[in-house]
C-alpha positions as CSV (number, residue, x, y, z in Angstrom):
1,X,11.4,-19.2,14.6
2,X,14.8,-19.9,13.0
3,X,17.3,-17.0,12.9
4,X,17.5,-16.9,9.1
5,X,13.7,-16.7,8.8
6,X,13.6,-13.8,11.3
7,X,16.4,-11.9,9.6
8,X,14.7,-12.4,6.2
9,X,11.3,-11.2,7.4
10,X,12.9,-8.2,9.1
11,X,14.8,-7.4,5.9
12,X,11.8,-7.5,3.7
13,X,9.9,-5.4,6.2
14,X,12.6,-2.8,6.0
15,X,12.5,-2.9,2.2
16,X,8.7,-2.8,2.1
17,X,8.5,0.2,4.4
18,X,10.9,2.1,2.1
19,X,9.0,1.0,-1.1
20,X,5.6,1.8,0.3
21,X,6.6,5.3,1.2
22,X,8.0,5.9,-2.3
23,X,6.0,3.6,-4.7
24,X,3.3,1.9,-2.7
25,X,3.8,-1.8,-3.5
26,X,5.7,-3.2,-0.5
27,X,3.3,-6.1,0.0
28,X,4.6,-7.6,-3.3
29,X,7.9,-8.2,-1.3
30,X,6.6,-9.2,2.1
31,X,3.5,-11.3,1.2
32,X,5.6,-13.8,-1.0
33,X,8.2,-14.0,1.7
34,X,5.6,-15.1,4.3
35,X,4.2,-17.6,1.8
36,X,7.7,-19.0,1.2
37,X,8.1,-19.7,4.9
38,X,4.9,-21.8,4.9
39,X,2.2,-19.4,6.2
40,X,-1.2,-19.9,4.5
41,X,-2.3,-17.1,2.1
42,X,-4.9,-15.6,4.5
43,X,-2.7,-15.7,7.6
44,X,0.2,-14.3,5.5
45,X,-2.1,-11.5,4.3
46,X,-3.5,-10.6,7.7
47,X,-0.1,-10.7,9.4
48,X,1.4,-8.7,6.6
49,X,-1.2,-6.0,6.9
50,X,-0.7,-5.7,10.6
51,X,3.1,-5.6,10.3
52,X,3.1,-2.9,7.7
53,X,0.8,-0.4,9.5
54,X,3.7,1.1,11.6
55,X,5.7,1.5,8.3
56,X,2.8,3.4,6.8
57,X,2.6,5.7,9.8
58,X,6.3,6.2,9.8
59,X,6.3,7.2,6.1
60,X,3.4,9.6,6.8
61,X,5.4,11.2,9.7
62,X,8.5,11.4,7.4
63,X,6.4,13.5,5.0
64,X,4.9,15.7,7.6
65,X,6.2,19.0,6.1
66,X,4.4,18.2,2.8
67,X,1.2,17.5,4.8
68,X,0.9,21.1,5.9
69,X,-2.3,22.7,4.8
70,X,-3.9,19.4,3.8
71,X,-5.9,18.6,6.9
72,X,-9.4,19.4,5.4
73,X,-8.6,17.3,2.3
74,X,-7.4,14.4,4.4
75,X,-10.4,14.4,6.6
76,X,-12.7,14.4,3.5
77,X,-10.8,11.7,1.7
78,X,-9.8,9.8,4.9
79,X,-13.4,9.1,5.6
80,X,-13.6,7.2,2.3
81,X,-10.4,5.3,2.9
82,X,-11.4,4.3,6.4
83,X,-14.8,3.1,5.2
84,X,-13.2,1.2,2.3
85,X,-10.6,-0.4,4.5
86,X,-13.3,-1.7,6.9
87,X,-15.3,-3.1,4.0
88,X,-12.3,-4.8,2.5
89,X,-11.3,-6.3,5.8
90,X,-14.8,-7.6,6.5
91,X,-14.9,-9.2,3.0
92,X,-11.6,-11.0,3.7
93,X,-12.9,-12.3,7.1
94,X,-16.4,-13.5,5.9
95,X,-15.5,-14.9,2.5
96,X,-14.2,-18.5,2.4
97,X,-10.4,-18.8,2.3
98,X,-10.7,-20.5,-1.1
99,X,-12.0,-17.2,-2.6
100,X,-9.0,-15.4,-1.4
101,X,-6.6,-18.1,-2.7
102,X,-8.4,-17.9,-6.1
103,X,-8.4,-14.2,-6.4
104,X,-5.0,-13.3,-5.0
105,X,-3.0,-14.2,-8.1
106,X,-5.2,-11.9,-10.1
107,X,-4.8,-9.1,-7.6
108,X,-1.0,-9.6,-7.7
109,X,-0.9,-9.4,-11.5
110,X,-3.1,-6.3,-11.4
111,X,-0.7,-4.7,-9.0
112,X,2.2,-5.6,-11.2
113,X,0.4,-4.1,-14.3
114,X,-0.2,-0.9,-12.4
115,X,3.5,-0.7,-11.6
116,X,4.4,-1.2,-15.3
117,X,2.2,1.7,-16.4
118,X,3.0,3.9,-13.4
119,X,5.6,6.0,-15.2
120,X,3.1,6.7,-18.0
121,X,0.5,7.7,-15.5
122,X,2.9,9.9,-13.7
123,X,3.8,11.7,-17.0
124,X,0.1,12.2,-17.7
125,X,-0.4,13.6,-14.2
126,X,2.5,16.0,-14.8
127,X,1.0,17.2,-18.1
128,X,-2.4,17.8,-16.4
129,X,-0.7,19.6,-13.6
130,X,1.2,21.9,-16.0
131,X,-2.2,22.9,-17.4
132,X,-3.8,23.2,-14.0
133,X,-7.6,23.6,-14.0
134,X,-8.5,26.1,-11.2
135,X,-12.1,24.9,-11.4
136,X,-11.3,21.5,-9.8
137,X,-12.6,21.1,-6.3
138,X,-9.9,21.4,-3.6
139,X,-10.9,17.9,-2.3
140,X,-11.3,16.3,-5.7
141,X,-15.1,16.0,-5.8
142,X,-17.4,13.0,-5.5
143,X,-15.7,10.9,-8.1
144,X,-12.4,11.0,-6.3
145,X,-14.2,10.2,-3.0
146,X,-15.9,7.2,-4.6
147,X,-12.7,5.9,-6.2
148,X,-10.7,6.4,-3.0
149,X,-13.4,4.3,-1.2
150,X,-13.0,1.5,-3.8
151,X,-9.2,1.6,-3.4
152,X,-9.7,1.3,0.3
153,X,-11.8,-1.8,-0.2
154,X,-9.0,-3.3,-2.3
155,X,-6.5,-2.3,0.3
156,X,-8.4,-3.8,3.2
157,X,-8.8,-7.0,1.3
158,X,-5.3,-7.4,-0.1
159,X,-3.6,-4.1,-0.7
160,X,-0.5,-4.6,-2.8
161,X,0.0,-1.5,-4.9
162,X,-2.9,0.4,-3.4
163,X,-0.5,3.3,-3.0
164,X,0.1,3.3,-6.8
165,X,-3.6,3.5,-7.3
166,X,-4.1,6.3,-4.7
167,X,-1.2,8.3,-6.1
168,X,-2.6,8.1,-9.6
169,X,-6.1,9.1,-8.5
170,X,-4.9,12.0,-6.4
171,X,-2.8,13.3,-9.3
172,X,-5.7,13.1,-11.8
173,X,-8.3,14.8,-9.6
174,X,-6.1,17.3,-7.6
175,X,-3.9,20.1,-8.7
176,X,-1.0,20.1,-6.3
177,X,2.7,19.3,-6.0
178,X,3.5,15.7,-6.5
179,X,5.4,15.4,-3.2
180,X,2.4,16.8,-1.3
181,X,0.2,14.2,-3.1
182,X,2.6,11.5,-2.1
183,X,2.4,12.6,1.5
184,X,-1.4,12.5,1.3
185,X,-1.2,9.0,-0.3
186,X,0.8,7.7,2.7
187,X,-1.8,9.0,5.1
188,X,-4.7,7.4,3.3
189,X,-2.9,4.1,2.9
190,X,-2.1,4.2,6.7
191,X,-5.8,4.7,7.4
192,X,-6.8,1.7,5.3
193,X,-4.2,-0.6,6.7
194,X,-4.8,0.6,10.3
195,X,-8.6,0.0,10.4
196,X,-8.1,-3.4,8.6
197,X,-5.4,-4.3,11.1
198,X,-7.7,-3.5,14.0
199,X,-10.4,-5.8,12.7
200,X,-7.9,-8.6,12.0
201,X,-6.6,-8.4,15.6
202,X,-10.1,-8.9,16.9
203,X,-11.4,-11.5,14.5
204,X,-8.6,-13.4,12.8
205,X,-5.6,-15.7,13.5
206,X,-2.3,-13.7,13.3
207,X,1.3,-14.9,13.1
208,X,2.6,-12.4,15.7
209,X,6.2,-13.2,15.3
210,X,6.4,-12.3,11.6
211,X,4.0,-9.4,12.1
212,X,6.3,-7.9,14.8
213,X,9.4,-8.3,12.7
214,X,7.7,-6.6,9.8
215,X,6.5,-3.8,12.0
216,X,10.0,-3.0,13.2
217,X,11.5,-3.3,9.8
218,X,8.8,-1.3,8.0
219,X,9.0,1.5,10.6
220,X,12.7,2.0,9.9
221,X,12.0,1.7,6.2
222,X,9.3,4.4,6.3
223,X,11.8,6.9,7.6
224,X,14.4,5.8,5.0
225,X,11.8,6.1,2.2
226,X,10.9,9.6,3.3
227,X,14.5,10.8,3.4
228,X,16.1,8.9,0.5
229,X,13.2,8.3,-1.8
230,X,14.3,10.8,-4.4
231,X,17.7,9.2,-4.7
232,X,16.7,5.6,-5.2
233,X,16.8,4.1,-8.7
234,X,13.0,3.8,-9.1
235,X,13.0,1.9,-12.4
236,X,15.3,-0.8,-11.0
237,X,13.2,-1.0,-7.8
238,X,10.0,-1.2,-9.8
239,X,11.4,-3.9,-12.1
240,X,12.5,-6.1,-9.2
241,X,9.1,-5.8,-7.6
242,X,7.3,-6.8,-10.8
243,X,9.5,-9.8,-11.3
244,X,8.8,-11.0,-7.7
245,X,5.1,-10.4,-8.1
246,X,4.7,-12.2,-11.4
247,X,6.7,-15.2,-10.1
248,X,4.4,-15.4,-7.0
249,X,1.3,-15.1,-9.1
250,X,2.4,-17.9,-11.4
251,X,3.3,-20.1,-8.5
252,X,-0.1,-19.6,-7.0
253,X,-1.9,-20.3,-10.3
254,X,-0.1,-23.6,-11.0
């Protein structure tokens, strides 16, 4: 692997680990980079998922103080995330590669759209939280469980912006501090990526060089995201990711 390629993949892994911990859309940086270096869409997606798992774990560890008291909630919702991640990964492995190539631009554009409306969703979550409804189940109830499962299916299949979806769902169905919800989001995303990665290691072709570089970069980025997330210019970061995502989707559609 050329040095410039290795440095670029490490750098985007670092950025993705940071972004995933804060926003949840790091794959919109790493996936296009792997495509640009000539990896096929399926190999790029599989290698990307494996490479970002350590970053998800790192971000969850960075938020460990906010995880205090959430064990029962995470066991309940984590079961849905795990099942969804397995389902999505199996779909990626059994469906023809042409299906993935056809649907991935749509998924990328969906992820970009979610990033566009994320500030509005966050404001709505804040309003709901200010008028907290004590009657809400502590774990969010069966609707949240079902939607977390569906988000896991999406995450296991492709995954860009699954963190945005998870954060919105947790904020809608749970009355809790936003930082605690973000910590829970990181754990659920790590479960989805982790079980999908295990299946991919067993049953798919992986570009181990890029996956390893992404793993190192995203691990460092996860810690940076946990420590510096509140200081980063989120609107600028969000705008940059959207521009990259739309450009990649257009390229794949042409």
